[in-house]
DODREN-349321 format. One record per atom (N, C-alpha, C, CB): y, x, z. Coordinates in steps of 0.2 Angstrom, whole numbers, plus 5000, padded with zeros to 4 digits. Glycine has a CB too. Example, Ala and Ser with C-alpha at 12.3 -4.5 7.8 and 13.67 -1.06 7.14 Angstrom:
! DODREN-349321
497250665039/497850625039/498450665039/497850575045/498950645035/499550685036/500050645039/499750705029/
//
This chain:
! DODREN-349321
492248845348/492548885343/492848945346/493048855338/492649005343/492949065346/493449095342/492349125346/493949125345/494549155341/494549235343/495149125343/494649275338/494749345339/495249375334/494049385338/495549425337/496049455333/495849525331/496749455337/495949545325/495849615323/496549645323/495449625316/496749695326/497349735326/497249795323/497649745333/497549805317/497549865313/498149905312/497249845306/498049975311/498650015311/498450085307/498950025317/498950125306/498850185303/498650245308/499450205299/498750225315/498550275320/498250235326/499150325321/497950265330/497750235337/498350215341/497350285341/498850255340/499550235344/499850175341/500050295344/499750165335/500050105332/499650045334/500050115324/499050045334/498649995336/498749975343/497850005335/498850025348/499050015355/499649975355/499050075359/500149995351/500849965351/500749885349/501349995346/500249875344/500149805342/499849765348/499649805336/499449795352/499149765357/499649745363/498549805360/500049795364/500649795369/501049735366/501049855369/501249725360/501649675357/501349605359/501749685350/500649595358/500349535359/500449515367/499649535358/500349565371/500349555378/501149545380/500149615382/501549575377/502349565379/502549495377/502749615375/502149465372/502349395370/501949345374/502149385362/501549365379/501149315383/500449305381/501549255383/500249345376/499549335374/499049375378/499449345366/498749355383/498249395387/497649405383/498149365394/497449465382/496849485378/496349525381/497049515371/495749515379/495149555382/494949595376/494549515385/494949665377/494649705371/493949705371/494949775373/493749685365/493049675363/492749735360/492849615359/493149765356/493049835352/493649875353/492849815345/493549935357/494149975358/494350005351/493850035363/494950035352/495250065346/494750115343/495950095348/494650115337/494250165333/494450175326/493450145333/494350235324/494550245317/494050225312/494550325316/494250185307/493750155302/493750205296/494050095299/494350235294/494350285288/495050315290/494350245281/495150365285/495750405286/496350355286/495850455281/496850365291/497450315291/497250245293/497750325285/496650225295/496550155296/496150155303/496150125290/496450125308/496250115314/496250035316/496650155320/495750015321/495749945322/495449935329/495249915317/495649885332/495349855339/495249785338/495849875345/494749755341/494549685341/494649655348/493849675338/495049605348/495149575354/495049495354/495849585357/494949465360/494949395360/495449375366/494249365362/495749315365/496149285370/495749275376/496549225368/496049285382/495749265388/495849195390/496049315394/495449165393/495449095395/496049085400/494749065398/496449035399/496949015404/496649005411/497448965402/497049015416/496848995423/496748925424/497349025429/496448895429/496348825430/497048795430/495948805436/497148735426/497748705426/498248735422/498048705433/498148785418/498648815414/498348815407/498748885416/498848815402/498648825395/498348765392/498248885394/498148765386/497848715382/497148705385/497848725375/496848645385/496248625387/495948575382/496148595394/495248585381/494848535377/494748475381/494248565375/494848415377/494748355381/494248315377/495448315381/
//
């Protein structure tokens, strides 16, 4: 199963702040779709969580 996050905001800076908030909370993300403007006042980036290092995080059993 894949997991991805869409981070939306009213400006590119607001989306970047959302990405920074995820990282500050310990969620390591890989950007799959850079910040781009969808319509006036609507910006978005698509990210996926990075896999944990060996021995760390949740693992499938």
